[in-house]
C-alpha positions in Angstrom: -27.4 1.6 23.1 -26.0 0.5 19.6 -22.7 -1.5 19.6 -19.7 0.4 18.1 -19.6 -1.6 14.9 -23.4 -1.4 14.4 -24.8 0.4 11.3 -26.8 3.3 12.4 -29.8 4.5 10.5 -31.3 3.7 7.1 -31.6 5.5 3.7 -32.9 8.9 3.8 -34.7 10.3 0.9 -32.3 12.5 -1.3 -29.2 11.0 0.3 -26.7 8.6 -1.3 -27.0 4.9 -0.5 -24.8 4.0 2.2 -22.6 0.9 1.9 -20.7 -1.0 4.5 -17.2 0.3 3.5 -15.3 -2.3 5.9 -17.3 -5.1 4.3 -16.0 -4.2 0.8 -12.5 -3.7 1.8 -12.5 -7.2 3.9 -13.8 -8.8 0.7 -11.5 -7.2 -1.6 -8.4 -8.1 0.9 -9.6 -11.9 1.3 -9.8 -12.1 -2.6 -6.3 -10.6 -3.0 -4.9 -12.7 -0.1 -6.3 -16.0 -1.9 -4.8 -14.8 -5.2 -1.4 -13.9 -3.8 -1.2 -17.4 -2.0 -1.8 -19.1 -5.6 -5.1 -20.6 -4.7 -7.5 -21.3 -7.6 -10.3 -19.1 -8.7 -13.1 -21.3 -6.9 -10.9 -21.5 -3.7 -10.4 -17.9 -3.7 -14.0 -17.2 -4.2 -15.1 -19.7 -1.5 -12.6 -18.1 1.0 -14.0 -14.6 0.1 -17.5 -15.8 0.7 -16.6 -17.4 4.0 -14.7 -14.3 5.2 -17.7 -12.1 4.3 -20.3 -14.3 6.1 -18.0 -14.4 9.1 -17.9 -10.6 9.4 -21.7 -10.4 8.8 -22.2 -13.1 11.4 -20.1 -11.1 13.8 -21.4 -7.6 13.2 -25.1 -8.5 12.8 -25.4 -11.4 15.5 -29.2 -11.4 15.3 -29.4 -11.4 11.7 -32.4 -9.5 9.9 -33.4 -7.7 13.1 -29.8 -6.2 13.3 -29.4 -5.5 9.6 -30.8 -2.0 9.0 -30.3 -1.9 5.2 -33.3 -2.2 3.0 -33.5 -4.3 -0.1 -32.2 -1.5 -2.3 -29.1 -0.8 -0.1 -28.5 -4.5 0.2 -28.4 -5.1 -3.7 -26.3 -2.1 -4.0 -23.7 -3.5 -1.5 -23.6 -6.8 -3.2 -23.3 -5.3 -6.7 -20.5 -2.9 -5.6 -18.6 -5.7 -3.9 -19.1 -8.1 -7.0 -17.9 -5.3 -9.4 -14.9 -4.6 -7.4 -13.9 -8.3 -7.2 -14.5 -8.8 -10.7 -12.3 -5.7 -11.6 -9.5 -6.8 -9.3 -9.6 -10.5 -10.9 -9.3 -8.9 -14.5 -6.4 -6.8 -13.5 -4.8 -9.8 -11.7 -5.3 -11.9 -14.9 -3.9 -9.3 -17.1 -0.7 -9.0 -14.8 -0.1 -12.7 -14.6 -0.9 -14.0 -18.0 0.6 -11.2 -20.4 4.3 -11.3 -20.7 5.3 -7.7 -21.1 8.6 -5.7 -21.2 9.7 -4.0 -18.2 8.2 -0.6 -19.0 4.9 -2.2 -19.8 4.9 -4.0 -16.5 5.6 -0.6 -14.8 2.7 1.0 -16.7 0.3 -1.9 -15.9 1.2 -1.7 -12.2 0.5 2.2 -12.2 -2.7 1.7 -13.9 -3.7 -0.9 -11.4 -2.8 1.5 -8.6 -4.5 4.3 -10.0 -7.6 2.2 -10.5 -7.5 1.1 -6.7 -7.1 4.9 -5.7 -10.1 5.8 -7.8 -12.3 3.0 -6.5 -11.1 3.9 -2.7 -12.1 7.6 -3.4 -15.4 6.6 -4.9 -16.1 4.4 -2.0 -15.3 7.0 0.8 -16.2 10.0 -1.0 -19.4 9.0 -3.2 -20.8 12.4 -3.8 -18.7 14.6 -5.7 -17.7 18.1 -4.3 -19.1 21.3 -5.7 -17.2 22.4 -8.7 -14.7 25.3 -8.0 -15.7 26.9 -11.3 -19.2 27.5 -10.0 -21.3 25.6 -12.4 -25.0 25.7 -12.0 -27.4 22.9 -12.7 
């Protein structure tokens, strides 16, 4: 009987690549927490890597036998996580290093929030729904 947190199944032909959504959210949260606490970039990256390794060690205690993702899925998960962390860091740098008037700060905050919403929608709904206009392929 599989554990409740255990990944079930592997990639099936014709299906989207599955990523560990909680892993991506945990990495982003650890990254943002480190930035919020004022740690330097190396310390933030180090604490994020430690948080990710602790999560992987707890979720997949036997290592490779418990890790059901193939090499393509693993690379996809890592590249998605690195892309997300880079985008968060760029938005953070833009928000902290640029001195903008009040209206521009609000616009920057709204744009950052919109980016996060788009990322979460793409993470939880990777396949787009069918078009209501009835477009055919």
